[in-house]
C-alpha positions in Angstrom: 8.4 13.7 5.7 7.7 12.9 2.0 5.5 10.1 0.7 8.6 8.4 -0.5 10.1 8.4 3.0 6.8 7.1 4.4 6.8 4.2 1.8 10.4 3.4 2.6 9.7 3.3 6.3 6.6 1.1 5.9 8.8 -1.3 3.9 11.4 -1.4 6.6 8.7 -2.1 9.2 7.4 -5.0 7.0 11.0 -6.3 6.6 11.5 -6.0 10.4 8.3 -8.0 10.9 9.6 -10.8 8.6 12.9 -10.9 10.6 11.0 -11.0 13.9 9.0 -14.0 12.6 12.2 -15.6 11.4 13.5 -15.4 15.0 10.3 -16.6 16.5 10.1 -19.6 14.1 13.6 -20.7 14.8 12.7 -20.6 18.5 9.7 -22.8 17.9 7.3 -20.0 18.6 5.0 -20.2 15.6 1.6 -20.3 17.3 -1.0 -17.7 16.4 -0.4 -15.9 19.7 3.3 -15.2 19.0 2.6 -14.3 15.3 -0.2 -11.9 16.4 2.1 -10.3 19.0 4.8 -9.7 16.4 2.1 -8.3 14.0 0.8 -5.9 16.7 4.2 -4.5 17.3 4.7 -3.9 13.6 1.3 -2.3 13.3 2.1 0.1 16.2 5.4 1.1 14.5 3.5 1.7 11.2 0.9 3.8 13.0 3.6 5.9 14.7 5.2 6.5 11.3 2.0 7.3 9.6 0.9 9.7 12.4 4.3 11.5 12.2 3.8 11.7 8.4 0.4 13.3 8.7 1.6 15.7 11.4 4.5 16.8 9.3 2.4 17.1 6.1 0.1 19.5 7.9 3.1 21.5 9.3 4.2 24.6 7.4 7.7 24.3 8.6 8.7 21.2 6.6 7.8 22.3 3.1 11.5 22.3 1.9 11.6 18.5 1.9 8.2 18.1 0.1 7.2 18.6 -3.5 4.5 21.3 -4.0 0.9 20.0 -3.9 -1.5 21.0 -6.5 -4.4 21.2 -4.0 -7.5 19.1 -4.6 -7.5 16.4 -7.3 -8.5 17.6 -10.7 -11.1 15.7 -12.8 -8.3 13.9 -14.7 -6.6 12.9 -11.4 -9.8 11.6 -10.1 -10.2 9.5 -13.2 -6.7 8.1 -12.7 -7.4 7.4 -9.1 -10.6 5.6 -10.0 -8.8 3.6 -12.7 -6.1 2.5 -10.1 -8.8 1.5 -7.7 -10.7 -0.5 -10.3 -7.5 -2.5 -11.3 -6.8 -3.2 -7.7 -10.3 -4.3 -6.9 -10.4 -6.4 -10.1 -7.5 -8.5 -8.9 -8.7 -9.0 -5.3 -11.1 -11.9 -6.0 -8.2 -14.0 -7.1 -6.5 -13.5 -3.7 -9.4 -15.3 -2.0 -9.5 -18.5 -4.1 -7.6 -21.6 -3.0 -3.9 -21.5 -3.9 -3.1 -23.1 -7.3 0.0 -21.3 -8.6 3.0 -23.6 -9.1 5.6 -22.0 -6.8 3.0 -21.4 -4.1 2.5 -25.2 -3.9 6.2 -26.0 -4.2 7.8 -23.5 -1.9 6.3 -20.2 -0.8 3.3 -21.7 1.0 4.6 -25.2 1.5 7.7 -24.3 3.5 5.8 -22.1 6.0 3.0 -24.7 6.3 5.6 -27.4 7.1 7.2 -25.2 9.7 3.7 -24.8 11.3 3.3 -28.6 11.2 6.6 -29.2 12.8 6.1 -26.5 15.4 9.0 -24.3 14.2 11.8 -24.2 11.7 13.5 -27.5 10.9 15.9 -28.5 8.1 14.5 -30.3 5.1 17.7 -31.6 3.4 15.8 -33.0 0.4 14.3 -29.6 -0.4 17.0 -27.4 -1.8 14.6 -24.5 -2.1 14.0 -24.6 1.7 17.5 -23.0 2.1 16.8 -19.9 0.1 16.2 -16.6 1.9 12.5 -16.3 2.7 11.7 -12.8 4.2 8.2 -12.8 2.5 7.6 -16.5 3.4 8.1 -15.5 7.0 5.2 -13.0 6.6 3.2 -15.8 5.0 3.9 -17.9 8.0 1.9 -15.5 10.1 -1.1 -15.6 7.7 -1.1 -19.4 7.6 -0.9 -19.6 11.4 -4.1 -17.6 11.6 -5.7 -20.2 9.3 -5.9 -17.9 6.3 -4.6 -18.8 2.8 -5.8 -15.3 1.5 -3.5 -13.3 3.8 -0.2 -14.5 2.1 -1.6 -13.5 -1.3 -2.9 -10.2 0.0 0.5 -9.5 1.5 2.2 -10.1 -1.8 -0.4 -7.9 -3.5 0.3 -5.2 -0.9 4.0 -5.1 -2.0 2.8 -4.5 -5.6 0.7 -1.6 -4.4 3.6 -0.2 -2.3 5.9 -0.4 -5.3 3.3 1.7 -7.2 3.2 4.1 -4.3 7.0 4.3 -4.5 6.9 5.2 -8.2 4.3 7.8 -7.5 6.3 9.2 -4.6 9.6 9.4 -6.5 8.0 11.1 -9.4 6.4 13.7 -7.0 9.9 15.3 -6.7 10.1 15.6 -10.5 6.8 16.4 -12.1 3.0 17.3 -11.6 0.8 14.9 -9.7 -1.2 13.7 -12.7 1.9 12.1 -14.2 2.9 10.6 -10.9 -0.5 8.9 -10.7 -0.1 7.8 -14.3 3.2 6.1 -13.4 1.5 4.2 -10.5 -1.3 3.1 -12.8 1.0 1.9 -15.5 2.8 -0.3 -13.0 -0.4 -1.7 -11.5 -2.0 -2.4 -14.9 1.1 -4.2 -16.3 -0.1 -7.8 -17.0 2.8 -9.5 -15.1 2.1 -7.4 -12.0 -1.6 -8.2 -12.1 -0.8 -11.9 -12.5 1.7 -11.9 -9.6 -0.7 -10.0 -7.4 -3.0 -13.0 -7.3 -0.3 -15.3 -6.0 1.8 -15.8 -2.8 5.0 -15.5 -4.7 7.9 -13.2 -3.6 8.7 -11.3 -6.7 6.7 -8.2 -5.9 8.3 -8.0 -2.5 11.8 -8.4 -3.9 10.9 -5.7 -6.5 9.6 -3.4 -3.9 12.7 -3.6 -1.7 15.1 -3.3 -4.6 13.2 -0.4 -6.1 12.9 1.6 -2.9 16.6 1.0 -2.3 17.4 2.5 -5.7 15.0 5.4 -5.2 16.4 6.2 -1.7 19.9 6.1 -2.9 19.1 8.5 -5.7 17.3 10.7 -3.2 20.4 10.8 -1.1 22.1 12.7 -4.0 20.2 15.8 -3.0 19.1 15.2 0.5 20.1 14.1 4.0 22.2 11.1 4.9 19.2 9.2 6.3 18.3 8.2 2.8 21.7 6.4 2.5 20.8 4.2 5.5 17.2 3.6 4.3 18.6 2.4 1.0 21.2 0.1 2.5 18.6 -1.5 4.9 16.1 -1.9 2.0 18.8 -3.6 -0.1 19.5 -6.0 2.7 15.8 -6.9 2.9 15.7 -7.4 -0.9 18.6 -9.9 -0.5 16.7 -11.7 2.2 13.7 -12.0 -0.1 15.2 -13.6 -3.2 18.8 -14.7 -4.1 18.5 -13.0 -7.5 18.7 -9.7 -5.8 22.5 -10.2 -5.6 22.4 -8.4 -8.9 21.0 -5.3 -7.2 23.8 -5.8 -4.6 26.3 -5.8 -7.4 24.9 -2.5 -8.7 23.9 -0.3 -5.8 27.1 -0.2 -3.6 29.1 1.1 -6.7 26.3 3.6 -7.2 26.7 4.7 -3.6 30.4 5.4 -4.3 29.5 7.5 -7.4 26.8 9.5 -5.6 29.1 10.1 -2.7 31.6 11.7 -5.1 28.8 13.7 -6.7 27.9 15.0 -3.2 31.4 16.4 -3.0 33.1 13.7 -1.0 36.7 12.7 -1.4 37.6 9.4 -3.2 38.5 7.8 0.2 35.2 9.0 1.7 33.3 7.7 -1.3 34.9 4.2 -1.1 34.2 4.2 2.7 30.6 5.1 1.9 30.3 2.1 -0.5 31.8 -0.3 2.0 29.5 0.9 4.8 26.5 0.7 2.5 27.4 -2.9 1.5 28.1 -3.9 5.2 24.7 -2.6 6.3 23.0 -4.5 3.6 24.8 -7.7 4.4 24.1 -7.2 8.1 20.3 -7.1 7.4 20.7 -10.1 5.2 22.9 -12.0 7.7 20.3 -14.1 9.6 19.8 -16.2 6.5 23.6 -16.3 5.9 24.3 -17.5 9.4 21.5 -20.2 9.3 22.7 -21.6 6.0 26.3 -21.6 7.2 25.4 -23.6 10.3 23.2 -26.0 8.3 25.3 -26.5 5.1 28.7 -25.0 5.5 27.8 -22.3 2.9 26.1 -19.0 3.7 24.7 -18.8 0.2 23.6 -22.4 -0.2 22.2 -23.6 -2.7 23.4 -20.6 -4.7 26.9 -21.6 -3.8 27.7 -25.1 -2.6 29.3 -26.0 0.7 32.6 -24.4 1.3 34.1 -27.8 2.2 32.9 -30.0 -0.7 29.4 -30.1 -2.3 28.1 -28.0 -5.1 25.5 -25.3 -5.6 22.9 -24.6 -8.2 24.1 -21.1 -9.2 21.6 -18.4 -10.2 20.3 -20.1 -13.3 18.0 -23.1 -13.3 19.1 -24.9 -16.4 21.5 -27.3 -14.9 24.9 -27.4 -16.7 23.5 -25.5 -19.7 23.7 -21.7 -19.5 20.6 -19.6 -20.3 22.0 -18.4 -23.6 23.1 -21.9 -24.7 19.6 -23.2 -23.8 18.0 -20.7 -26.1 20.3 -21.8 -28.9 20.3 -25.5 -28.3 16.9 -26.3 -26.9 14.7 -23.6 -28.4 16.5 -23.4 -31.7 16.8 -19.6 -31.6 19.2 -17.8 -34.0 21.8 -15.3 -33.0 19.5 -12.5 -34.2 16.6 -14.0 -32.0 18.9 -13.9 -29.0 20.1 -10.4 -29.7 16.5 -9.2 -30.0 15.4 -10.6 -26.7 15.5 -7.2 -24.9 12.8 -6.1 -27.3 11.0 -9.4 -27.8 10.4 -9.7 -24.1 7.9 -6.9 -24.3 5.6 -8.5 -26.9 6.3 -12.2 -26.9 5.6 -13.1 -23.3 3.3 -16.0 -22.5 2.3 -17.2 -19.0 3.6 -20.7 -18.2 6.2 -20.9 -21.0 9.9 -20.6 -20.1 10.7 -20.3 -23.8 8.3 -17.3 -24.0 9.6 -15.7 -20.8 6.8 -17.0 -18.5 5.0 -13.7 -18.2 3.5 -10.8 -20.1 4.6 -7.2 -20.1 3.1 -4.7 -22.5 4.5 -3.8 -26.0 3.5 -0.2 -25.5 6.4 0.3 -23.0 8.8 0.2 -26.0 7.0 3.3 -27.5 6.9 5.1 -24.2 10.6 4.5 -23.4 11.5 5.6 -27.0 9.6 8.9 -26.5 11.8 9.7 -23.5 14.8 9.9 -25.7 13.4 11.6 -28.8 14.7 14.9 -27.5 17.9 15.7 -25.6 17.5 15.4 -21.9 18.7 18.4 -19.8 20.5 18.4 -16.5 17.1 18.2 -14.6 16.5 14.8 -16.3 19.9 13.2 -15.4 18.0 10.8 -13.1 16.4 9.3 -16.2 19.8 8.1 -17.4 20.6 6.7 -14.0 17.4 4.7 -14.0 17.7 3.6 -17.6 21.4 2.4 -17.2 20.5 0.6 -14.0 17.7 -1.2 -15.8 19.9 -2.2 -18.8 22.7 -3.5 -16.6 20.3 -5.4 -14.3 18.7 -7.0 -17.4 22.0 -7.9 -18.9 23.3 -9.5 -15.7 20.1 -11.5 -15.3 20.2 -12.5 -19.0 23.6 -14.2 -18.6 23.0 -15.8 -15.2 19.5 -17.2 -15.0 16.7 -18.5 -17.2 15.1 -15.3 -18.6 11.7 -15.2 -16.9 9.9 -11.8 -16.7 9.4 -11.9 -13.0 13.2 -12.4 -12.5 13.8 -9.1 -14.2 10.8 -7.4 -12.6 13.0 -4.9 -10.6 13.8 -3.2 -13.9 10.1 -2.4 -14.4 9.6 0.5 -11.9 12.6 2.4 -13.2 11.4 1.9 -16.8 7.9 3.0 -15.8 9.5 6.3 -14.7 11.4 6.6 -17.9 8.2 5.9 -19.8 6.3 8.6 -17.9 9.1 11.1 -18.7 8.6 10.2 -22.4 4.8 10.5 -22.2 5.0 13.9 -20.4 7.5 15.3 -22.9 5.4 14.2 -25.9 2.0 15.3 -24.4 3.4 18.8 -23.6 4.6 19.3 -27.2 2.2 20.3 -29.9 1.9 18.2 -33.0 1.9 14.5 -33.8 3.9 13.4 -30.8 1.1 14.3 -28.4 -1.4 12.2 -30.3 1.0 9.3 -30.5 1.5 9.4 -26.8 -2.2 9.6 -26.0 -3.1 6.8 -28.4 -0.3 4.7 -26.8 -1.8 5.2 -23.4 -5.2 4.2 -24.7 -3.9 1.0 -26.3 -1.8 0.2 -23.2 -4.9 -0.1 -21.1 -6.9 -1.9 -23.8 -4.1 -4.5 -23.8 -4.1 -4.8 -20.0 -7.9 -5.1 -19.9 -7.9 -8.0 -22.5 -5.2 -9.7 -20.3 -7.3 -9.2 -17.2 -10.3 -10.7 -19.0 -8.2 -13.7 -19.9 -7.2 -14.1 -16.2 -10.9 -14.3 -15.3 -11.5 -16.9 -18.0 -8.5 -19.0 -16.9 -9.1 -19.0 -13.2 -12.9 -18.2 -12.8 -12.8 -16.6 -9.3 -16.4 -15.4 -9.6 -17.7 -18.8 -10.2 -16.0 -20.0 -7.0 -17.4 -17.0 -5.0 -20.9 -17.5 -6.3 -20.9 -21.0 -4.8 -21.1 -22.8 -8.1 -17.9 -24.7 -7.1 -16.8 -26.1 -3.8 -13.2 -25.8 -2.7 -12.5 -29.5 -3.7 -14.2 -29.0 -7.1 -12.2 -25.9 -7.8 -8.9 -27.5 -6.9 -9.7 -30.7 -8.8 -10.4 -28.7 -11.9 -7.3 -26.5 -11.7 -4.8 -29.0 -10.4 -4.4 -32.4 -12.2 -2.7 -34.0 -9.2 -5.2 -32.8 -6.6 -7.6 -35.7 -6.9 -4.9 -38.3 -6.1 -3.5 -36.1 -3.4 -6.9 -35.8 -1.7 -7.4 -39.6 -2.0 -4.0 -40.2 -0.3 -4.9 -37.7 2.6 -8.1 -39.6 3.2 -7.0 -43.2 2.8 -3.4 -43.8 3.8 -2.1 -44.0 7.4 -0.9 -40.8 9.0 2.6 -42.2 9.6 3.1 -43.0 5.9 6.1 -41.7 4.0 5.5 -41.0 0.3 8.2 -40.8 -2.4 7.4 -38.3 -5.1 8.6 -39.2 -8.6 8.2 -36.6 -11.4 5.1 -35.1 -9.9 6.3 -31.4 -10.1 6.9 -31.3 -6.3 3.6 -29.4 -5.6 3.3 -30.6 -2.0 1.2 -27.9 -0.3 -2.0 -30.0 -0.1 -0.2 -33.1 1.1 -1.0 -34.1 4.7 1.5 -37.0 4.9 5.3 -37.1 5.1 6.9 -36.9 1.7 10.2 -37.0 0.0 11.3 -35.7 -3.4 12.9 -38.2 -5.8 14.7 -35.4 -7.6 13.5 -33.2 -10.5 15.9 -34.8 -12.9 15.5 -38.3 -11.5 19.0 -38.4 -10.1 17.9 -40.1 -6.9 16.1 -42.8 -8.8 19.1 -43.4 -11.0 21.4 -43.8 -8.0 18.9 -46.2 -6.4 18.7 -48.4 -9.5 22.5 -48.5 -9.8 22.9 -50.0 -6.3 20.3 -52.9 -6.7 20.3 -55.9 -8.9 16.9 -57.4 -8.3 13.3 -56.4 -7.6 13.6 -57.8 -4.1 16.7 -55.6 -3.4 14.8 -52.6 -4.7 11.9 -53.4 -2.4 14.2 -53.8 0.6 16.0 -50.6 -0.2 12.7 -48.7 -0.5 11.4 -50.1 2.8 14.8 -49.5 4.4 14.4 -45.8 3.7 11.0 -45.9 5.3 8.9 -45.4 2.1 5.4 -46.8 2.3 4.0 -45.3 -0.9 4.9 -43.9 -4.3 3.3 -40.8 -5.9 4.1 -40.9 -9.6 3.3 -38.9 -12.8 3.0 -42.0 -14.9 3.9 -41.0 -18.4 7.0 -39.0 -17.5 8.2 -41.8 -15.2 7.7 -44.3 -18.0 9.5 -42.2 -20.5 12.3 -41.5 -18.1 12.8 -45.2 -17.3 13.0 -46.1 -21.0 15.5 -43.3 -21.7 17.8 -43.8 -18.8 17.8 -47.5 -17.7 19.4 -50.5 -19.3 17.3 -53.6 -20.2 18.3 -55.3 -17.0 17.3 -52.3 -14.9 14.0 -52.1 -16.7 13.4 -55.8 -15.8 14.2 -55.0 -12.2 11.7 -52.1 -12.2 9.0 -54.2 -13.9 9.5 -56.9 -11.3 9.3 -54.4 -8.5 6.0 -52.9 -9.7 4.4 -56.3 -10.5 5.4 -58.0 -7.3 5.9 -55.5 -4.5 3.7 -52.5 -5.4 -0.1 -52.0 -5.6 -1.8 -49.2 -7.4 -4.3 -47.6 -5.0 -5.6 -44.7 -7.1 -5.0 -43.0 -10.4 -6.4 -39.9 -12.0 -5.3 -37.4 -14.6 -2.0 -39.2 -15.1 -1.0 -39.2 -11.4 -1.0 -42.5 -9.5 -0.6 -43.5 -5.9 1.0 -46.8 -5.2 1.4 -48.7 -1.9 4.6 -50.6 -1.2 4.0 -54.0 0.4 5.1 -54.2 4.0 6.7 -57.7 3.8 8.5 -59.4 0.9 6.7 -62.6 1.9 3.6 -61.0 0.4 5.2 -61.4 -3.0 
């Protein structure tokens, strides 16, 4: 058993654990006892796999499947191992701070927390993101059930480390160990990977499953059929982690057909292999499909709307405006700017800016990838072309279907890391200028990453929190502008209250009262204002829907009202706020209002 096979099997066990938690949660079995039982079974499976791996590694009869070992680590390899360890340890403190990342508070921790509060999975019709596949969120469910907010983040971090191990393991079939370790280090030290490792997002999990599916499929080209099945299962787990992995689904089954032909199969056998591959992946993905079909009439809701009426969001998040149109119309980018995006994304990334790709890569990747193609690649390097073409096509499909955010294209990074390592190895082994360019590039790569890591520490100050200089409340109040009002509401309004969120960003993880979203684009508020003609009718409508309080980001609400309502509608809104609503608390631009219980109080 190779390290690559071990990594793939560990991933499959983690995916199986997520599906087991999915089943338990839908049966209402979300207590720590059930979650712990599921975890123990997964750990036993993992231990069996690791034990078999260790036994086979020590056996002399299995060497044909394994790359040759170089014996003990050299001084350079020890240096790379220490560097990997330091980058991993440097990110760990972030995993133990209170959650503050946007999508953690909107979806990835909020949905599991709500399931725990409800005693199992229930449908939240006002939360479209509660319908997306959530394999990793099901793992986070277990961590939260144990009362730990760190476990979900550590789980996501683990998937990043497993992806690095997958890169190392795949390269072990191709080149000496020192370059395999360099590949793992490049991935771990990439800024976007470090940033995601401190969060309970799902992108590192999706990247892991998609990457190992790709590596296993390529391994099938020269090995036994079990790699075919590993790949298909891993692709199904990727689909169950994030809808955007449908792009990987569009690429890998045709690749299975191609590889089957290369293995000497007939055209009919190759087509059959592609169909079987796709069916296995869909079968692994099917629990989410069946649930959404029952709930909404569409197995891919909200990606695709209900089969009988309704509409979906599609892959991109820009409403009716396509991602390319948005860059032209909203950001004012020229045709040349748009054409240059595949290169710009390596040096222009900024965290928190959709216009600037909401993430940071490393510009030195462009140098490393270029080095791989400065000399004609022989037959032994055909896999480089497979990986590069996969990355280019994945990027192109993402570019035209979703807002271009670096974490959405993260599955192209591991293949590109391997291409980069091939370029570095080729340059270092040559005498002359190319060697010094490659070595200087490696040095500046890590200098860039260290500066980024230093900036993360300045932005999020985890050590100050650990040193006891800030309490949990003080940390959250400093990092989240809406937290002070949220904490006030949790402490001061009745437990049976129902709060309507208006333009607050939908960060609901810390809310302890029932809430409802007013719509990110204000569509629900517009519909409400169209069906009332007076402040009293607006009050009765609000109370009729059970709302007791409003949580509002004031300046956006005010601007929205001026831009979207007529003079009469604005008068109705002013009358409602002056006669039927009382402001209870306001801080940092977020306000909590109570709605009067009886119109006679007006």
